[in-house]
Structures are given as C-alpha cells and as structure tokens.
N, C-alpha and C positions, 0 to 999 in steps of 0.2 A: 855641838860639843863645845864647851868652854872650859879652859883651865887644864885640859889634858893634852897629851901629845899624840895619841893614836885613837882613832874612832873604831876601826875594825882591825883586829890583829889575827892573822891567819898563820898558824905555825905547824910545821911538820915535826916529826920526832927525830931526835939525835941519838937514840939509843944504839949503842954498839952491839954487834958489829955491823948491823945493816940499818942505816937511817931510813926512815919512811918519808915519802913525799906528802905534801898536802894535796888532798884530792877530794872529789865528791861534794864540794861546796856549791850551794845554789843561793846566789845573792841577787835578787831581782826586785824591781818596783819599790825601791826604797828612796827616801829623800834624806841625804846625808849632808849635814851642814856644819862646817867648821867655823868657829868664831875666834880662832887664835892663829896668828901668823906663823907660829912655829909648829903647828900640829899638821898631821896628815890624815887623809880619809882612810887609807889602807896601809898596813904594814904586812909584808909577806916574808916569812922566814922558812926557807926550804933547804934542808941540809943536803939534799941530793941535787940542788940547783935545777930541778925540773920545772917548778912553778906551774904545774898543771892543776890549778886549784879547783877547777870545775866551771860552772856557768856563772859568770858575773856580767850582768847586762841590764839594760832598760831601767837605769836608775837616774836620779838627779844628784849631782855632786856640786856642792858649793864650797869653794875655798876662796872667798873674796879678798883675803888679805895677803896671799902669797901664791901666785899662779904656778910656782915651781914646786909646790908641796902637795900634790894630789895623792901621791903614793910613794912608798918606800919599800925597796927590796934589799934584803941582806944577801949579797952575792959573795960567797966565800968569806963571810964575816965583814965584808966591806959594804957600808951603806950607800945605796944608789937612789937618788930622788928623781921623781918623774913629774913633768907637767902633764896636763890632760892629754895633749896630742901624743906625746911619747908613751903614755900609759896605754892608749888605744893601740899603739903599734905592737904592744905585747900580746895582742889578741883579745884583750878584755874590753868590755863595755863599748862595742861598736855602735849601739843604739842609745847609749846614755847621753844625757845633756849635762853641760857643765855651766859654771858661773857665767853670767853675762854682766855682772857688776864687779867693780874693783874699788875697794874701800881702804882707807887708812885708819887703823885703830886710833881712837875708840869709836869711830863712826860705825853704826850698825842700824840699817834701815829695815831689817827683817822683823817680822812680827808673827808669833805663833798663835793660831786660833784653835781652840779645842772644844769639842762637844762631848761631855762626859755624862750624857743622859741617854734615856731610851727613845727620845723623840728627835725629829728633825729640827734643827735650830737655824734660824735666819739671823745673821749678825749684821747690823748696820755699819757701813764703812765710812759714812760721811760724804764730803763733797770732793775728795781727792782720789785719784786712781791708785790702785794697788796693782802689782804684777805677780802672777803666779810664777813658779819656778821654770816654766817654759817661756816666760816673757810675755804672756798674754795679759792684756789689761782687764781688770775687774773693777767695776764701779757699783756704787750704791749699797749692795748687799752681798754677803757671802753665805751660801747655804751649805751646812755641814750635816751629813748623815749621822745617825747615832754612833757614838764612840769612835769618831774619826777626828783627825786634826789636819791642819794645812798651814804651811809657811807661806807668807806673802811678803813682797817687797814694797814698802811704802814709797810713793813718789810725791813730788810737789806739783804734779800736773792736775789741773782741775778736770773733773769729769765733764764731758760735753755730750749733748744728745745728738750731735751731728745734724743732719738735714732730714727733712720729711721724706718718707719713702716714696711718696707719689711725685716728688720733684726729681725724677730720675735724670732729667737733662742737665742737672747741676751736680753730677757726681764726679769727683776728682779721682784719678787713679795714677799709678806709677809702675814701672818695671825696671830691671828685674828685682825680685825679692825672694830669697836673700841676694845680696849684692856684694861685690868685692871692692869696687872703686867708684861707681857712679850710679845714678838712677835717672830715668827719663820720666818727667812728670807730664801727664796728659791733662790739660785744662779744657773743660767743656766749652762749647760755643757761647761765648759771652763777650761783650765789649769792655767789660770791666777788668782791670788788673786785680790780682790777688796777692796779698801779703802772706808770707810763709815764715815759719820758724822750724828749725830742726832742734829738737830737745833731747837731752840724754835722759837716762832713767831716773835722775833726781829732779828733773824739771828744769835744768839749766839750759839756756839757749846756747847752742854751739855754732849754729849757722842761721842766717836770716836774709831775706831779700824780697823781691817782688816778681811774680809770674806775669809776664806780659804776652808771651806767645802761646800758641796752642800746644807746642811741645817744647819743654825746657830740659836740657841736660844739666844735671847738678852733680858736681864732683864731691865725693865723700872721702877722698884719699887722705885728707888730713885727720880723719877721725879714727880712733882706735876701734877694734872689733867689738861688737856688742849690740845692744838693743837701743834703737832711737825712735823718735816719733816725729812724723811730718804733720805739723799743725798749720792749717790755713784759716784765715779770718777775713771778714768782709762779706761779699755776696755769698760765698761758700765757707762755712765754718765746720771743719771736721778734723779728726785726728786719725792718722794711719800709722801702723807700726812698721818700722824698717829693721831688717836684720842685716848687719854687716859682718861678713866672715873674713 
C-alpha cells in the first residue's frame, strides 16, 4: 500500500438502537506491506467495543517506516495505535511475522515479482542476495508458480556458494539462534584464524573482528532487533543468518 492511510478496514455497524460487533472475519496467509509512515495495516471500528473480529493470524506484516502504526482501533471514538507486540496482546496474529527492516522514506528496498502466466516462471536475481518476508536469503533465481507473486527485500550482500559439502570438517556454527544478546561461534579444528563480519539486511557491516579460539562469545547487545548475517572469509567462507529478538 502506498499513498493511503488504511490497508484493511474492519467495521461493525452503528445502527440504533443495537450496534453490531465486527465478527466472523478470516484473515490468514496474507502479505500486507505498508509503504507509508502514516498508514496502518489494520483499522478496527467496533461500536460495541467487543473487537471479536474472528481469526486473524499467520500473516506477514511489514510497516518498515513506523513501528508504532501496525494497527488502529477506535475505542469509544478515541484512536488507539498499536505496535506489533501490543497488537498481538489483543489476541490477534500470534503466529504472524512482522517487519525485520526499518527504513526512512524514501528508502524502499522491496521488490514485487509477479507471474501472470499459466506456466512456472524462473526469474534470475543476479549476484546479490534477496530476503523473503521471513528473512530467509534467496540467491540466483526465484521460482514462481502460475499466477502467484512474491515480495522480496533486496540487499547489498553478494551471494556466496559457501563451502563444499564433502569438506564437513570446516563447517562453522553458532548458537543460540534466535538470540537476545550474544552468540557463541564454534570454529572447527584449524590452526588458522578467521575474519568475520556481522552484516545488517542492507549489507552494511555493523561488527567485525577475528576468530582465534575454538569458541568465541560475541555480544550483539548494541544491535537493534532484526535479521543479521555472520559472514566469515579466509579458509572458511560462508554466510549464516542471525535472528536477534
């Protein structure tokens, strides 16, 4: 949505003498993307103040320009705005995923891919990673079934092939993931140090250093919540996704 103020507007009836509540809605498995800092994904107007709209869950909500405007409820004619966490506290969208990017207008790294044919279409993506709305990296090609579409987030991170599968002794790993404040990086048995970078979803380096020990504790406390990538180079070159909550 761009240029509007409300993406989905759910309204009950205010007919006298008995207003009717909004109910019976089923809103599932949608990708709802706001491209305006002043807009909201949902507005709910319920003249009974029941707000029992129905089943709203398992969606993707993106409001990358204003984290405090996911939803709006008119409560006794008073507008109340919700960020995503507070919106979930209303009982809606327990399994829905929200934005992992924060942009300042006019920045917009999203791209809509569509297949308007009867055939499966393979779209080349070039040499840079894209992220789907769950934050999973996609490289090289995007496959779309007939009459489907998908929104991807473009990054400045180059696609890497990682390491050969049969070289399992040189696999890097870390835990926990998701994390809240730190990760422990497990370096395989090798005498060589490894350089690393932590990249945000735009490809910007936010942390960097050298792994010298078999186990390295790395603090992420200074980073905002979101999707990051641990990239190592040298003897082991690979990229791993980090989720910070």
